[in-house]
VEXVEX-264021 format. One record per atom (N, C-alpha, C, CB): residue in three letters; x, y, z. Coordinates in steps of 0.05 Angstrom, whole numbers, plus 5000, padded with zeros to 4 digits. Glycine has a CB too. Example, Ala and Ser with C-alpha at 12.3 -4.5 7.8 and 13.67 -1.06 7.14 Angstrom:
2
Ala526448865156;Ala524649105156;Ala526449345156;Ala522649115181;Ser525749555142;Ser527349795143;Ser525850015157;Ser528249885114;
END
This chain:
172
Unk110013630526;Unk107213740526;Unk107413990507;Unk106113800557;Unk106714080490;Unk106514320478;Unk104714530485;Unk106014270456;Unk105614750489;Unk103515010495;Unk102115080474;Unk104715290505;Unk099915140472;Unk098415280452;Unk097315550454;Unk096615150446;Unk096915690433;Unk095815900437;Unk094716030404;Unk097916070453;Unk093116210405;Unk092216280384;Unk092516570385;Unk089716190381;Unk093016700363;Unk093716980364;Unk092017110335;Unk097517030363;Unk090117240351;Unk088017380329;Unk087917690330;Unk084917280334;Unk089317840318;Unk088718100314;Unk090618150336;Unk085718210314;Unk090018290360;Unk091918310374;Unk091318270405;Unk093118540367;Unk089318070401;Unk089117920431;Unk090217570431;Unk085417940442;Unk091617520450;Unk092717270449;Unk091617140474;Unk096017270447;Unk090416880470;Unk089816730497;Unk090916520498;Unk087216670503;Unk092716420516;Unk094616210513;Unk092915970520;Unk097316260531;Unk093815690516;Unk091515530527;Unk093115320537;Unk089115430506;Unk095215370555;Unk096615230572;Unk095515220598;Unk099015310574;Unk095914950608;Unk094614980639;Unk097115060658;Unk093214650651;Unk096615170672;Unk098515310698;Unk101115110702;Unk096615340732;Unk099914880711;Unk101814720732;Unk101814440713;Unk100314660770;Unk102914410682;Unk103014170671;Unk106114090674;Unk101814180641;Unk106613870681;Unk109413780681;Unk110913730653;Unk109513520695;Unk112513850651;Unk114513800625;Unk117713640623;Unk115114090617;Unk118013570605;Unk120813420605;Unk122713560611;Unk121713300582;Unk125813490619;Unk127413580633;Unk129113830612;Unk128813340645;Unk129213760587;Unk129913880564;Unk128914150561;Unk129213720542;Unk126414060561;Unk123514330551;Unk124414520579;Unk118714170554;Unk124414380603;Unk124714550623;Unk126414760627;Unk124914420639;Unk129014650614;Unk131514710620;Unk131614980597;Unk133814440618;Unk130214920572;Unk130115150551;Unk127715360560;Unk129515010519;Unk126215280573;Unk124515520584;Unk125715670606;Unk121815410595;Unk127415540621;Unk128915720641;Unk130515910627;Unk130815560658;Unk132015750613;Unk134115940602;Unk133016160586;Unk136115800586;Unk130816210573;Unk129316390559;Unk128516600580;Unk127116250545;Unk126916460599;Unk126516610625;Unk128616780636;Unk125916430646;Unk131116640638;Unk133516860648;Unk134517000628;Unk136016740661;Unk134416880609;Unk135317050582;Unk133617370579;Unk134616840552;Unk131417320588;Unk129317580585;Unk129917690610;Unk125817530582;Unk130417570635;Unk130117800654;Unk132517950660;Unk129117700680;Unk134617790648;Unk137717910650;Unk137818130625;Unk140317620644;Unk136418190606;Unk136718350583;Unk135518610591;Unk135518230556;Unk132518530603;Unk130918700614;Unk132518850640;Unk128318550622;Unk133918760657;Unk135218890679;Unk137318990673;Unk135618760699;Unk139018910654;Unk141419080637;Unk140519300619;Unk143218890616;Unk138819260602;Unk139119400579;Unk136019640584;Unk139219150548;Unk134219550596;Unk132519720606;Unk132119790630;Unk130919680600;Unk133819680644;Unk134019800672;Unk131419750691;Unk134320110668;Unk129919520682;Unk128019450704;Unk127519110709;Unk124919610696;Unk126919120727;Unk126218740734;Unk123418680730;Unk126718620771;Unk123218480706;Unk120518400697;Unk119718150715;Unk120418340664;Unk117318160728;Unk116018000741;Unk115017760727;Unk114418140751;Unk116117540732;Unk114817340721;Unk111917210736;Unk116817140718;Unk110117220711;Unk107217220718;Unk106316930715;Unk105517430698;Unk105116780737;Unk104416530734;Unk102016400721;Unk104516460755;Unk100116670716;Unk097316600711;Unk097316660680;Unk095116780730;Unk095316530668;Unk095116570638;Unk092916780635;Unk094216280622;Unk093317020625;Unk091717220613;Unk091617340589;Unk091717400625;Unk089817440580;Unk089917570549;Unk091217760547;Unk087717650537;Unk093617770531;Unk095118030528;Unk093818160502;Unk098417970525;Unk092918410507;Unk092418570486;Unk094518770470;Unk090518710495;Unk095318610455;Unk098218700444;Unk097618860416;Unk100418420438;Unk099319110415;Unk098819250391;Unk101619190378;Unk097819570395;Unk103719160388;Unk106519210382;Unk107718900382;Unk108119440406;Unk108818740361;Unk109618490365;Unk112418480350;Unk107318300356;Unk114318400359;Unk116918330349;Unk117218080346;Unk119018420363;Unk118518030322;Unk118917700312;Unk122117730300;Unk116317570282;Unk123017500311;Unk125817490296;Unk125817150302;Unk128917710313;Unk127317060279;Unk128216800273;Unk131216780283;Unk128016740242;Unk131216470288;Unk133816360292;Unk134216140279;Unk134316300316;Unk136316090262;Unk136915940243;Unk139715800255;Unk137016120216;Unk140615520246;Unk142515380245;Unk141915140264;Unk144715540250;Unk143315120289;Unk143214810303;Unk140214850314;Unk145914720332;Unk139015070318;Unk136115060325;Unk134815270308;Unk135615120356;Unk132615180302;Unk130515290283;Unk128315420300;Unk129315060263;Unk128115720298;Unk126215820319;Unk125216050309;Unk127415860346;Unk122716170318;Unk122016410320;Unk121316560347;Unk120116430304;Unk122416700351;Unk121616890382;Unk120317090373;Unk124317020401;Unk118017190393;Unk116217340391;Unk116117500415;Unk114017200385;Unk115617780413;Unk115317890443;Unk112718010435;Unk117918120458;Unk110918070452;Unk108518150449;Unk107718360467;Unk107017960449;Unk106918650463;Unk105818790483;Unk104319060472;Unk108218860502;Unk102919180493;Unk101819420483;Unk103319610471;Unk100719540501;Unk102119810458;Unk104020040452;Unk104820260472;Unk103020170432;Unk103620340496;Unk104620390517;Unk107020250526;Unk102820360530;Unk107420020533;Unk109319840541;Unk111719880520;Unk108119560542;Unk111019900499;Unk113419930475;Unk114720250479;Unk111819900439;Unk112720410486;Unk114020690486;Unk115820690516;Unk111420960485;Unk114820580539;Unk116420610561;Unk118720400554;Unk114720550589;Unk118820190551;Unk121520050539;Unk123320220528;Unk121119860517;Unk122420370506;Unk124020560486;Unk125420730508;Unk121920760463;Unk123720860522;Unk124521090541;Unk127021000558;Unk121921170561;Unk126220750572;Unk128520680590;Unk130620580570;Unk127820460613;Unk130620430555;Unk133320390540;Unk134620680533;Unk132720210510;Unk133020900521;Unk134421020505;Unk134621320525;Unk132921010475;Unk134321340556;Unk134121460576;Unk133121750555;Unk137021440598;Unk130921770542;Unk130021980532;Unk126422000544;Unk130721950498;Unk125122210536;Unk121822240548;Unk120822080536;Unk119922500544;Unk118322030543;Unk116521830523;Unk115621980497;Unk113521720539;Unk115822210495;Unk115122340471;Unk116822260450;Unk115422620473;Unk119622310456;Unk121822240439;Unk121921880441;Unk124822410453;Unk120821730462;Unk121221480452;Unk119321370433;Unk121421320472;Unk117021500432;Unk114921390416;Unk116121350384;Unk112221610417;Unk117521560381;Unk118521510352;Unk120321270347;Unk120021740343;Unk121421230372;Unk123821000370;Unk122420670382;Unk126721110394;Unk119620680385;Unk118920420396;Unk119420210379;Unk116320410402;Unk119020200357;Unk119319990340;Unk121919880343;Unk118720050313;Unk124220050335;Unk127119990338;Unk127819860371;Unk128720290332;Unk126320020387;Unk127219870413;Unk125819580418;Unk126420060438;Unk123319510411;Unk122419250414;Unk124219070392;Unk119019240411;Unk125019130370;Unk127018950352;Unk129518890371;Unk128019130320;Unk130919050383;Unk132919080395;Unk133118900412;Unk133219290403;Unk130518930428;Unk129618790452;Unk129818480445;Unk126418880460;Unk128418400424;Unk128418180411;Unk130718020402;Unk127218220395;Unk132318250389;Unk135418120382;Unk136718020404;Unk137518320368;Unk136718200427;Unk138418170448;Unk137417920463;Unk138418410465;Unk134617870473;Unk133817650488;Unk134117390468;Unk130717690499;Unk133617380443;Unk134317100430;Unk137417070427;Unk132817070399;Unk139417280427;Unk141917230423;Unk142817110449;Unk143517460413;Unk141617230472;Unk142717140507;Unk141616860508;Unk141017340537;Unk139816840493;Unk137816540498;Unk139816320479;Unk133616560480;Unk140316350461;Unk141916180446;Unk145416120458;Unk141916320415;Unk146016300470;Unk148516290485;Unk148016130510;Unk149516590492;Unk146516190522;Unk145115990554;Unk144715680545;Unk141216110567;Unk144115620519;Unk143615340511;Unk145615240496;Unk141315300496;Unk147915370492;Unk150815320484;Unk150015290455;Unk152515050497;Unk148415470439;Unk148315480412;Unk149315750399;Unk145615410404;Unk151815890418;Unk152316150411;Unk153316180383;Unk154016270429;Unk155016030375;Unk156116120350;Unk155415890328;Unk159316190353;Unk153015700336;Unk152215500319;Unk149815600309;Unk152015230332;Unk148515840312;Unk145515930303;Unk145816270297;Unk142915870332;Unk144616330280;Unk144616540276;Unk141316760273;Unk146416500257;Unk141616970273;Unk139317080286;Unk138517250254;Unk140117300319;Unk136117210255;Unk134817490235;Unk134517720239;Unk132617490228;Unk134117900220;Unk133518160225;Unk130518200238;Unk133918310198;Unk130318330263;Unk127818360275;Unk125918480256;Unk128118520299;Unk123018420261;Unk121118500240;Unk119518580271;Unk119718230213;Unk118218760263;Unk115418900285;Unk113118940267;Unk116119240300;Unk111218860281;Unk108718840272;Unk106719020288;Unk108018560272;Unk105519230271;Unk103819310291;Unk100819350280;Unk105019560302;Unk098519450306;Unk096019440294;Unk095219210310;Unk095919410262;Unk092419160301;Unk090319000317;Unk089118790293;Unk087619230332;Unk090018800270;Unk088918620252;Unk090118450236;Unk087818720238;Unk091618250255;Unk093518090241;Unk093417830255;Unk096418210240;Unk094317610239;Unk095217340257;Unk097817290247;Unk093117050253;Unk099217130267;Unk101917030264;Unk101916690270;Unk104117210285;Unk102516590251;Unk102916270250;Unk105716200246;Unk101416130226;Unk107316040265;Unk109515920262;Unk109415620249;Unk110715920288;Unk109715620225;Unk109715380214;Unk111415190224;Unk110115400189;Unk109714950228;Unk111314680235;Unk113314720265;Unk113614620206;Unk111514910285;Unk113014870300;Unk112614660319;Unk113515070309;Unk114714560335;Unk114214290349;Unk114114290374;Unk116014110344;Unk115214520382;Unk115314620415;Unk114914910414;Unk118614550433;Unk113014950432;Unk112715250438;Unk113115300471;Unk109715350428;Unk114915470475;Unk116015590499;Unk114515850505;Unk119115650495;Unk112515930522;Unk110916190523;Unk111016230551;Unk107816200510;Unk111116520563;Unk110916570582;Unk110116870584;Unk112816470593;Unk108516990607;Unk108017250605;Unk109717440630;Unk104817260605;Unk110617650627;Unk112217750650;Unk110218070647;Unk116417750645;Unk110918180676;Unk109818420680;Unk112318560681;Unk108018440703;Unk111618810662;Unk113919010662;Unk112519310667;Unk115618990631;Unk113219390690;Unk112119610703;Unk108919670704;Unk113519810690;Unk107319370709;Unk104419350708;Unk104219320686;Unk102719550717;Unk104819300664;Unk104719260633;Unk105518960631;Unk106919470614;Unk103318810620;Unk103518490610;Unk105418430588;Unk100818380599;Unk107118310585;Unk109018260563;Unk108517970557;Unk112218330570;Unk107917890529;Unk108417590525;Unk110417510504;Unk105917450519;Unk112317350518;Unk114717250508;Unk114516940501;Unk116917310530;Unk114916870478;Unk114816660462;Unk116716550440;Unk113016700454;Unk117616320447;Unk119316140423;Unk118015910415;Unk122016040432;Unk118115940388;Unk116915690369;Unk119315570354;Unk114415790346;Unk119415330372;Unk121615110362;Unk121114960342;Unk122314930380;Unk122714910314;Unk122314730295;Unk125214570296;Unk121314870266;Unk124614280299;Unk127014170294;Unk128114050267;Unk126913990310;
END
């Protein structure tokens, strides 16, 4: 079963049902992505992200995008508010929020890089895939379409009370 969502401007409303059964391979990929995200946030950002089980819209102003190519072709995205991006940069760099505001885009790109890299290692594709340079999109008037996605893994987490959406669009 494929999860669907539409990103329009800065608001994304997932259309997945909460308790849909999924095949074991998909469940393993989703678990690996969740674990990779939790471990990166705990290690690099110094906080525990809390998995969220309810679907809710994310008012994203900052979206990090990173490609995975090779044995798996996919696009990883992390969407968050500007406030969350600044908090992430502040924690990662151990600097004030004022200083972090200047580094928020680099921090979001680096988190994308680390989560995607950790994910590919967890599923056994460590040296069989390469990562693209992260791109960070800001603002509220954009659409992101992943062409030819066969499978979408998407889930929210709460980071210090701020919702973040992580997604992986996989093409085979």
